[in-house]
KELOPA-412902 format. One line per 10 residues: number of its first residue (from 0); their letters; for each residue x, y, z of N, C-alpha, C. Coordinates in steps of 0.05 Angstrom, whole numbers, padded with zeros to 5 digits, always signed. Layout:
# KELOPA-412902
NUM> a> X Y Z X Y Z X Y Z; ...
//
This chain:
# KELOPA-412902
0> xxxxxxxxxx> +00378 -00009 +00507 +00354 -00030 +00496 +00328 +00000 +00484; +00327 +00015 +00503 +00308 +00034 +00493 +00308 +00048 +00466; +00344 +00050 +00462 +00348 +00068 +00438 +00344 +00043 +00413; +00347 +00018 +00412 +00340 -00001 +00396 +00305 -00001 +00386; +00291 +00006 +00409 +00263 +00004 +00402 +00254 +00023 +00389; +00267 +00053 +00398 +00256 +00074 +00385 +00265 +00071 +00358; +00293 +00060 +00346 +00300 +00062 +00321 +00277 +00034 +00306; +00270 +00019 +00316 +00252 -00005 +00307 +00231 +00015 +00297; +00220 +00032 +00317 +00192 +00041 +00311 +00190 +00068 +00290; +00218 +00079 +00287 +00219 +00096 +00264 +00216 +00079 +00238
10> xxxxxxxxxx> +00234 +00061 +00243 +00233 +00039 +00214 +00207 +00028 +00212; +00189 +00020 +00230 +00162 +00010 +00224 +00143 +00036 +00209; +00149 +00059 +00218 +00130 +00082 +00211 +00143 +00084 +00182; +00165 +00087 +00181 +00172 +00091 +00150 +00166 +00073 +00127; +00167 +00047 +00138 +00158 +00022 +00118 +00128 +00034 +00115; +00116 +00029 +00132 +00079 +00042 +00136 +00071 +00057 +00117; +00083 +00076 +00121 +00093 +00106 +00101 +00090 +00096 +00071; +00106 +00080 +00070 +00111 +00066 +00041 +00091 +00060 +00026; +00078 +00039 +00042 +00052 +00024 +00033 +00027 +00041 +00035; +00032 +00064 +00057 -00001 +00079 +00055 -00005 +00097 +00031
20> xxxxxxxxxx> +00018 +00109 +00016 +00018 +00125 -00005 +00010 +00111 -00023; +00013 +00090 -00034 +00003 +00076 -00057 -00027 +00068 -00049; -00033 +00062 -00025 -00055 +00053 -00019 -00080 +00071 -00022; -00070 +00097 -00014 -00090 +00122 -00015 -00098 +00130 -00049; -00074 +00122 -00062 -00081 +00128 -00093 -00093 +00104 -00105; -00087 +00083 -00091 -00109 +00059 -00106 -00139 +00063 -00100; -00147 +00068 -00068 -00170 +00075 -00068 -00181 +00103 -00082; -00163 +00118 -00088 -00178 +00139 -00103 -00176 +00139 -00133; -00174 +00116 -00143 -00167 +00109 -00171 -00157 +00121 -00190; -00136 +00128 -00187 -00117 +00143 -00196 -00111 +00130 -00227
30> xxxxxxxxxx> -00115 +00148 -00251 -00116 +00138 -00275 -00090 +00133 -00288; -00071 +00142 -00268 -00037 +00140 -00274 -00032 +00106 -00274; -00039 +00092 -00254 -00042 +00068 -00249 -00056 +00048 -00275; -00071 +00062 -00292 -00086 +00046 -00314 -00061 +00032 -00337; -00050 +00049 -00346 -00030 +00036 -00361 -00005 +00010 -00353; -00002 +00018 -00329 +00013 -00007 -00320 -00007 -00035 -00320; -00030 -00033 -00315 -00048 -00059 -00310 -00063 -00063 -00343; -00064 -00042 -00357 -00068 -00054 -00387 -00050 -00064 -00398; -00030 -00053 -00393 -00004 -00065 -00409 +00001 -00089 -00401; -00013 -00106 -00387 -00011 -00130 -00377 -00030 -00143 -00387
40> xxxxxxxxxx> -00051 -00130 -00399 -00073 -00143 -00413 -00100 -00146 -00397; -00101 -00131 -00376 -00119 -00132 -00359 -00141 -00112 -00367; -00167 -00120 -00368 -00176 -00102 -00372 -00190 -00081 -00361; -00198 -00059 -00377 -00207 -00030 -00356 -00227 -00036 -00340; -00247 -00051 -00349 -00271 -00054 -00329 -00262 -00068 -00301; -00238 -00084 -00304 -00234 -00094 -00277 -00216 -00078 -00261; -00207 -00060 -00273 -00181 -00040 -00248 -00200 -00027 -00230; -00219 -00015 -00223 -00233 -00012 -00200 -00229 -00034 -00176; -00243 -00057 -00190 -00243 -00077 -00167 -00209 -00084 -00162; -00196 -00082 -00179 -00162 -00088 -00176 -00153 -00080 -00154
50> xxxxxxxxxx> -00158 -00053 -00164 -00145 -00028 -00148 -00157 -00032 -00117; -00179 -00032 -00119 -00189 -00031 -00089 -00180 -00059 -00073; -00176 -00073 -00080 -00162 -00100 -00067 -00133 -00095 -00061; -00117 -00078 -00084 -00092 -00069 -00083 -00090 -00056 -00051; -00109 -00035 -00051 -00106 -00011 -00031 -00116 -00027 -00003; -00134 -00048 -00001 -00138 -00066 +00019 -00112 -00080 +00029; -00105 -00090 +00011 -00079 -00109 +00019 -00063 -00088 +00035; -00055 -00063 +00015 -00032 -00047 +00031 -00044 -00036 +00053; -00063 -00028 +00064 -00075 -00026 +00085 -00067 -00046 +00110; -00072 -00069 +00096 -00067 -00092 +00122 -00038 -00090 +00127
60> xxxxxxxxx> -00021 -00089 +00107 +00010 -00085 +00109 +00015 -00071 +00129; +00005 -00045 +00128 +00008 -00021 +00139 +00002 -00028 +00170; -00023 -00036 +00171 -00030 -00049 +00201 -00009 -00065 +00218; -00008 -00089 +00197 +00013 -00108 +00210 +00042 -00099 +00219; +00049 -00076 +00203 +00076 -00066 +00202 +00080 -00052 +00234; +00048 -00034 +00240 +00057 -00023 +00262 +00047 -00026 +00284; +00033 -00054 +00289 +00024 -00059 +00309 +00030 -00093 +00310; +00040 -00116 +00297 +00050 -00135 +00308 +00082 -00137 +00296; +00099 -00142 +00318 +00131 -00149 +00310 +00135 -00164 +00289
//
């Protein structure tokens, strides 16, 4: 049982890391994300707000992955 718990925690940390990296980039307003959104027709004026929302959602996913089963 203890080994299963250890594997589960390792997987949780891995998934959390996968969401945390893009969250940091979204908070930093990386300009490399801009072409993805402008290609969808989203104006550059909305991008800072949209990236902030994406960053917050990613951080919420990280917290939920680490602390809630």
